[in-house]
TIROMAR-305156 format. One record per residue: residue in one letter; x negated, z, y negated of N, C-alpha, C in turn. Coordinates in steps of 0.1 Angstrom, whole numbers, plus 5000, padded with zeros to 4 digits. Each point is the difference from the previous one (the first is absolute). Layout:
<nodes>
AXZYXZYXZY;...
</nodes>
This chain:
<nodes>
M468749734946500450064988500650145003;A499550104993500550145002501450014996;A500750085008501450034997500250074987;K501049974992500350074988500450155002;V499550084991500450155002501450024995;L500850055009501450034997500250154996;W499350095006500050144996498650065002;T499750094990498850085001500450145004;S499150085005500450145003500550074988;A499449984989500450074988501449964995;E500349875001501449954996501050065010;A499749995013501050055010500250154999;A499050074997500150154999500850034988;A499849934989500850034988501449965002;A500349895007501449965002500850095009;T499350065010500750085010499850154999;N499250034990499750154998499350055012;G499249925006499250045012498650034997;R499250025011498650044998499249915010;A499149924994499149915008498850085003;D499550005013498850085004498749924997;R500249874996498849924996500549874994;P499249934993500449884993500249885011;W501049924997500249885008500749904992;R500149875005500749894994500849935011;A501249974998500949935010500549874994;S500149905009500449874996501549975005;G500550105008501449985005500650135003;V501350005005500650135004500749975013;S499950095009500649985014500750145004;I501049985008500650125006500049985016;D499449905005500049975014498649985005;S499550095008498649995004499749875008;R501049955006499849885009499749884992;T500550004987499849884992499150034988;A499450124999499250034989498849915000;Q499649964987498949914998498950074994;P498749955002498950064993500250014985;G499850124994500250024986501350064996;D501050015010501350054997499950154997;L501050054992500350144999501150035010;F499850085010501050035010500850124996;V501349995000500950114996500650055013;A499850135003500550065012501450054999;I500949915001501550034999500550075012;K500850104998500650075012501449955001;G500449945011501349955003500850085010;A501249965003500850075010499450005014;N499349895003499550005014498549985001;F499350024988498549985000499550084988;N498750025001499350074989498749924997;G499949944989498849924996498750085001;H500150134999498750085001499449985014;D500749975010499549985013499249875001;F500149914990499449875001498949984989;V499750114993499149984989498649965005;A499650065011498749965005499949865004;D501149955006500149855004499949914988;A500750044989500049924988498650004994;L499350115000498750014994499049925009;A500250005013499149935009500249854998;R501249954995500249864997499449964987;G499550104992499349974988500850044987;A501050085002500750054988499150084991;A500149984987499150064991500250154998;A501350045002500350144999501450025006;A500550135001501350035004500650114992;I501349984997500850104993500750095010;V499750135000500550095010500550134994;S500950075007500450134995499450115008;R499249975011499350095008498849935006;A499050085004498849945006500449935013;P499749885002500449935012498950025011;A500549995013499150025011499149875002;G498850025003499149895004499449924989;R500350054987499449934989498550024998;P499249905000498650024998499750074986;D499050085000499850084988499649924988;D499549885002499549924989501149914995;K501250015005501149914995500950084990;P500349934988500750084989501450015002;L500550114995501550035000500450034986;L501349984997500750044988501150105005;K499950124997500950105005501250024989;V501250005005501250014992501050095007;K501050044992501050095006500949935010;D500449884996501049925007499649855000;T499749945011499449875000501149894996;L501250025004501149904996500250014985;A500050124994500050014986498849944993;A498950025006498749944995500149855000;L500649945010500249855000500949964989;A501150074997500849974989499350024987;A499150104999499350024988499049884997;L499449955011499149894998500849884995;A501349985005500849894996500450014985;R500350124996500350024986498849974991;A498850045004498849984993499749854999;A500249935011499849855001500949934990;R501350055000500949934991499750034985;A499550124997499850044987498849934994;R499049975008498849934995500149855000;S501149945006500149865001500849944988;S499549884996500749924990500849895006;A500150005014500749895007501550004996;R500649885000501549995000500550025014;V500950105001500450055013501449955003;I500249945012501349955005500450085012;A501250065001500550075011501249925006;V500049995013501149935007500750085010;T501350005000500850065010501249915003;G500950055009501149915003500450035015;S501249975004500450025014499349905009;V499849884996499449895008499049934992;G498949965006499049914994499050064990;K499950135000499150064990498549985004;T499750005013498649985003499549864998;G500849905004499749864997499949974985;T501050064993500049974985498850074994;K499650125004498850064995498849925003;E499849945012498949925003500049874992;A501149944998500149884992499650024985;I500550124995499650034986498550024999;G499450075010498650025000499249875000;L500549905009499349875000500249934987;A501250004994500249934988499150054989;L500050144999499250064989498549985002;S499649985013498549985002499549884994;T500949914996499649884993499850034985;Q500350124996499950044985498850094998;G499650085010499050104998499850095012;A499150094999499850095011501350085003;T500549995013501350065004499850095012;H500650114999500050105011501450005005;T500249985013501350005007499950105011;S501150095001500050105011500049935013;S499450055010499849945013501350025009;G500449905007501150015010501250064993;N500650105007501250074995499650144997;L498950034993499650134996500950044988;N501250055002501050014990500650144999;N499550105008500750135000499150104993;E500350135003499450114992498550015003;I499549945011498649995003499549864996;G500749905004499549864998499949964986;A501050044991499949964986498950074993;P499850135001498850064993498749955006;L499949975013498849945005499749874994;S501049914999499849874993499650024986;L500650094993499650024986498650064999;A499650095009498650064999499049895003;R500449895007499149895003499849904989;M500850014989500049904990498749994993;P499349894999498849984994500150034985;R498850054994500050034986500349874991;D499549895005500149884992501249915003;A501050055007501249925003500849974987;A500349874999500849964989501550015003;Y500349995013501450015005500050085013;A501150075002500250075012501450005005;V500249985013501449995005500250105011;F501050074999500350115010501449995006;E500250025012501350015007500450145001;L501350034996500550145001501249995010;G500050095010501050005010500750145001;M501150015007500650125002501050005012;N500250125004501150035010501050104995;R499750074989500850104995500050004985;A501050054994500150014985498850094995;G499549964988498950084994498649955003;E499949925011498649965004499449904991;I500849904996499549904991499750064986;S500850094996499750064987498750074999;R499650075010498750065001498849904999;L500249895008499049905000499949924987;S501249984994500049924987499250084989;R500250145000499450084990498550005002;L499549975013498650005003499449864995;V500849895004499549874998500149964985;K501150054993500349974986500049854998;P500949925006500049864999500349954986;D499449894996500349934987501249905003;V500049955013501049915004500650055013;S501350005002500650045013500949895005;V499949975013500849905006500850065011;I501349985000500950045011500549875006;T499649965012500349885006501549985003;N500650115005501450005003500550145004;V501250025002500650125006500949965011;E499750055012500849965012500250135008;P500950005010500350125008498850035009;V498950034995498850055008499850154998;H499850075011500050154999501350064996;I501149935001501350044995500450135007;E499550035012500350125007499650124992;F499049994991499650114992500650014986;F500849904996500549994987501549994999;G500649955011501550005000500749884994;S499349944990500649884993498949924994;I500449874998499149914993499650054986;E500950064994499850064986498950105001;G500050085010499050115002498649945002;I500049895007498749935002499549944987;A500949944992499649954987499550114991;D500650115000499550114992498650055004;A499850005013498650035005499049904996;K500449875001499049904996499850014985;A501050034992499850014985499150114996;E499650095009499050104997498649944996;I499849875003498849934997499850004985;F501150024992499950004986499550134994;D500050105008499750144995498650014994;G499049925006498750014995499649904989;M500949924996499849894991500050064985;T499249934992500150034986501149924993;R500250034987501149934993499649854998;A498749975001499649864999500149935013;G500550065010500049945014501149895001;I499849925010500949895003500550015014;A501449995002500650015013500549865004;L499649965012500549875005500950025012;L501349964998501050025010500749885005;N500550005012500749895006501449984994;L500149904992501349984993501149965009;D499749945012501049965009500550125009;N499350114999500350115009501250084994;P501050055007501150074995499650134993;M498850055002499650134994499249984987;F500049874995499249974988500450094988;E501350014997500550074989499750155001;R500150055012499750145002498650034998;L499149925005498650014998499649984986;S500649914993499749974986500350124991;A501250065003500450114993499150125002;A499550025012499150105003498749994993;A499549874999498749984993500250034985;R501149954994500250034986500250154997;K500650075009500250144998498750075000;R499049955007498750065001499149954988;G500549914992499349964988499149885002;V500249935012499149885002500349894990;A499049954994500149914988500849875003;R499749945011500649875003500449995015;V501249955002500549985013500349855002;L499349935009500149865002500549975014;G500849905001500649965013499349885006;F499949995013499649885007501049965010;G500249875003500949955009500649874996;Q501249965006500649884997501050014989;A500550124997501150014990499649964986;E500949954993499849974986499550124992;G499149984991499550114992498850075006;A499549965012498950065006498749964992;Y499250104998498749974993499149915009;A500050035013499449915010501149945008;R500349874997501249945006499649885009;L500650015012499949895010500849884995;I499449884998500749884996500349925013;D499149995009500249925012498950035010;C500449985013499050025010500349915012;S499049965007500249935012499350075012;L500850055009499550095011499549915012;H498850045005499549935011499650105011;P499749955012499750105011498850094997;T499049954992498850084998499750034985;C500849954991499750014986501349974992;S499950024987501149964991499449944987;A500849904995499649944987501050074990;V499450054989500850084991499949954986;T501150004993500049984985500650124994;A499350064991500550124994499750004985;E500650094993499750024986499750154998;I498850034995499650144998499850024985;G500850084994499950034986500049884992;G500849905004500149874992499049905004;E499150035009499049905005500449945013;R500149875001500549945012498849975009;L500150035013498949995010500549935012;D499249915006500349945013498850055009;F500350065011498950055009500450005014;C499050005009500150005014499950155005;L500950045007500050145006499749995015;A498850065004499549975013500750095011;L501050074996500850085010501449955000;P500749995012501349945001501150114997;G501249954997501250084998500450024986;R501350004998500550024986499750144995;H499950105008499650134996498650004993;W499149925005498749994994500049934987;V500949904999500249934987500450104989;V501050095003500450104991498850104997;N499350045010498950094998498949934991;S499849875001499049944992500450004985;L501350004997500450024986499550134995;A500250115008499650134996498450004998;V499349945009498649994999499549944987;L500649894996499549934988500550074988;A501250075000500450084989499150124998;A499550055011499150124999498749954994;V499549895003498849944994500149994985;R501249944996500249984986500150144993;A500850095006500150134994498750084999;A499149975009498750064999499049934990;G500549894994499249934990499249895006;G500349965013499349895006500549864997;D499249905005500349864998500749955012;L501249944997500949965011499449885008;A499349904994499649885008499250035012;P498950084998499150035012500850095010;A500850094994500850095009500949925009;A500749904994500949915008499349925010;A498849954996499249925010499650095012;A499850134997499550095011501150025011;M501349974997501150015009499849915012;S499249894998499749915012499050065009;R499450114997498950065008500550135007;L501350034999500550125006499949985015;K499750115007500050005015501050115005;P500649985011500950105005499250125005;I500650124999499450135004500350035014;K499150055007500250045014501250085002;G500949965009501350075002501049974990;R499749924991501049964989500149854998;G500149935012500249854999498749935004;E499050075005498849935005500449915011;R499449885000500349905011498849975009;H500449975012499049965010500549895009;R499149905003500349905010499450045013;V500850035010499550055012500049895011;A498949985006499949905011500450065013;L500849935007500550045013499049955011;P499650095009499049965011500449875007;G501249985002500449885007500149874992;G499750024987500249894991501150024990;G499849954988501050014989499750134992;V500750014989499950114991501350054995;F500150124995501250054993499550074987;E500950014991499850064987500550145000;L499250104995500350145000500050054985;I501150054996500150064986500050155002;D498950074996499950145001500650074988;D501250055001500650084989500450135005;S499150065008500350125008499850134992;Y499550004988499650124994501250094996;N501149944995501150074996501249924999;A501250064999501249924999501150084993;S500949934993501250054994501049885000;P501350024998500949895000499649894991;A499550024988499649904991498849925005;S499050075005498849945005500249925013;V500950055009500349925012500849874996;R500850014990500749884996499049904994;A499150054992498949914995499249945011;A499650085010499249955011500849895008;L501350035002500849905007500149874993;A500150014986500049884992498749925001;V498950075001498749935002500049935014;L500550075010500149955014500849875000;A501150014992500949884999499349884995;A499150024991499249884994499049945009;M499650085011499049955009500649895010;K499249915003500549895009499250025014;P500850045010499350015013499449875005;G499050015009499549885006500949945011;A499649905006500849945011500450105010;G501350015003500550095010499950154996;G499650034987499950134996501250064994;R500050134997501250074995499550104989;R501050044992499850114991500450135007;I499050095000500250125007499850124991;A500950094999499850124991499950125010;V498950084998499950125008500150124990;L501150075001500350104990500150145005;G499450094993500050155003500950074990;D500450125003500950084992499550004985;M500950004991499750034986500450154998;L499050084997500150144999500450054987;E500450134999500350084988501249944993;L501049955007501249944994501250105001;G499850115007501150105000501349965006;D501150044994501349975006500449855000;V499349924992500449864999499149925009;A499250065008499149925009500749905009;G501150055006500749915010500549884993;E500750014989500549894993498949914994;M498950064996498949924994499449915011;H499950055012499449925011500949905004;A501350035003501049905004500249904990;G499950044987500249904989499049894999;L498950015008499049894999500549885009;A501050015007500549895009500249884993;G500650004988500249894992498749934995;D499150084997498749954996499249935011;V500250065012499449945012500649865002;A501349994999500749875002499549904990;K500050054987499649914989498649955001;A499150085006498649965001499849905012;G501049985008499949915012499050055010;V500150145002499150065010500649975014;D499149965009500449975014500150125009;L499150094998500050125009499650134992;I500650105003499750134994499650105011;Y498850064998499550115009500150124991;A500750105005500250124992499650135007;C499450094992499750135007500550124991;G500450115006500450114994501550025000;P500550124998501550025001500849944989;E499449994988500749944989500049855000;M498949945004500049855001500949965012;R500450095009501049965010501349964993;R500350064988501249964993500049854996;L498949964996499949854997500149925012;Y499250045011500049935012501449985006;D500850114999501449995006500949914991;A499749994987500849924991499749855001;L499049965008499649865001500749935011;P500249875000500549935011499050005012;A500549995012499150025012498849905000;K500249884995498949905000498850044992;L500250094990498950044992499350135005;R500550065010499450135005498949975010;G498850034995498849985009499950125009;A499950124993499950135008500150114990;H500450125005499950124992499450115009;A499250084993499350115007500150124991;A499850125006500150124993498850024990;N498949945003498850014991499149885002;S499049994991499249885000499249985013;A499550115006499249995012500849945011;E501350035001500849945010500449854997;L500149974987500349874996498949905001;L498850054998498849924999499849905012;P500150035012499849905011501149905000;R501250034996501149914999499749894990;V499550044988499649904990498949925004;V498950065005498849935004500449905011;G500850035009500449925011500949884996;A500650014989501049904996499449894991;V498950034993499549904990499549885006;R500249894993499549875006499549914988;S499449895004499449914990501149954990;G499650004987500949954990500950114994;D500050125005500850114995499450054987;V500950054991499650074988500650145003;V499150105000500450145004499750094988;M501050074995499950094989500250145005;V499150104997500150135005500150094988;K501150095000500250084988500750135005;G499750114993500650135002499450114992;S500750114998499450114993498750055007;L499150064993498850055006500250095012;G501050084999500350095011500549935012;S500449884999500549925011498949955009;K498750004994498849975008500149855005;M500249914991500049865003498749935001;A499050074994498649945000499549975014;P500250095010499549975013500649875006;I501249964996500549875004499349894994;V499650014987499249904994498749995007;A499350115003498750005006500149935014;A501150035007500249945014500249854999;L500849964990500249854998498749934996;R499250064992498749944996499149995012;A500150105009499150015011500349905011;I501249934999500349905009499049895001;A499349974989499049905000498850035010;Q499850135002498950045010500550025014;A501349995002500650025013499849885010;P499950035013499949895009501349915000;P499949875004501249924999501150065009;R501349984995501150045007501049895001;A501050015009501049905002500849994988;A500549884997500949984988501350085002;N500550054989501250085000501049934992;G501249965005501049924993501050094994;N499850134999501150094994500349954986;
</nodes>
């Protein structure tokens, strides 16, 4: 079956005020020549450390239908079409605006300090039971990722779900005005990126920028259990948002948790969404996911969807790579250990949630609960106390050993009793062999840290143990 046409040369030229040198049709949009697919429209973005114009020829060689450029690229075959514009990043945003303008889809935008990517994916899965749904890929949530996701939105989408992220004030406002959400979800407000805002209130105000692009008919879904609910609610109403609905356990929540049973790999949930009682299985563990599922179902209802199939879809959720993905790793000498890959990012709230998930796990015979933790970044002056303050959560989770890397995580390491200290290193490269050498059959190992802490190589090394030659047992 031929791919559906996403953009024609005439449409893209009109949207970007550019000039196409010959007709073409594109079925996708790409900004990375390495992953460009046949039929894609390649946009040559110029970044701080790269220039997409240097890779136009590569993208066209991979089958791209055309390229948007601001100058003639080197090595481009004469028979390959170009769309010439003044500024390629502005052209990508223009495509995004045109895609939004021509679409009749109900659009949901998701932000929050923790859990926005997983919640976005869950909403996309739930809405896919209702009709054609477009969901932004991965964490494409910034000034490039969000317009790219919007420019990729199919003409016939009935629903679309976008993640909006930020590091500084003003960023979400620009993205919201581009996406123009009908429904906005703020999962929570926590001290993430607090280095750049100075206070939790400042973070809440930045998250509230998601309301800037909403119409008066829009619906805002907010975490009623979060201390910033009233501040966010006031911000939504000040911007003229028609309805503000809460989700959580508190009385009066539109999407209210009635009961839940937490298990190592899933949860059984009873909830009431807009007066409709639902019992469903949630295929991801942890109370934080239970709360997020309330936001998911509230978003489906707010978008006009049917709750029953949406709730049933919660049993088909899968963990995202780096955000709770699990692996059973065979040891060359016999036995297995469980690996929880939560290495993509970290904040105080998400580390506590990950420790709670680890606490629910039952190690095998002779096994231990092991947490491998890297620095939580962008916490500013409160970094020391935020790291040391996790000691109580470690104890509550019944963790047997902590392996820590980075100067900030040293604060936690030093706050722990000696029997819990596995090892500390200045960075993940130095810590890696200590962790790999310590793991044994029956262990449950959770790896987590901010992206800049580079914890993913530790995950890769632990997974690679299955291919390693047998080694002597380690009783550490």
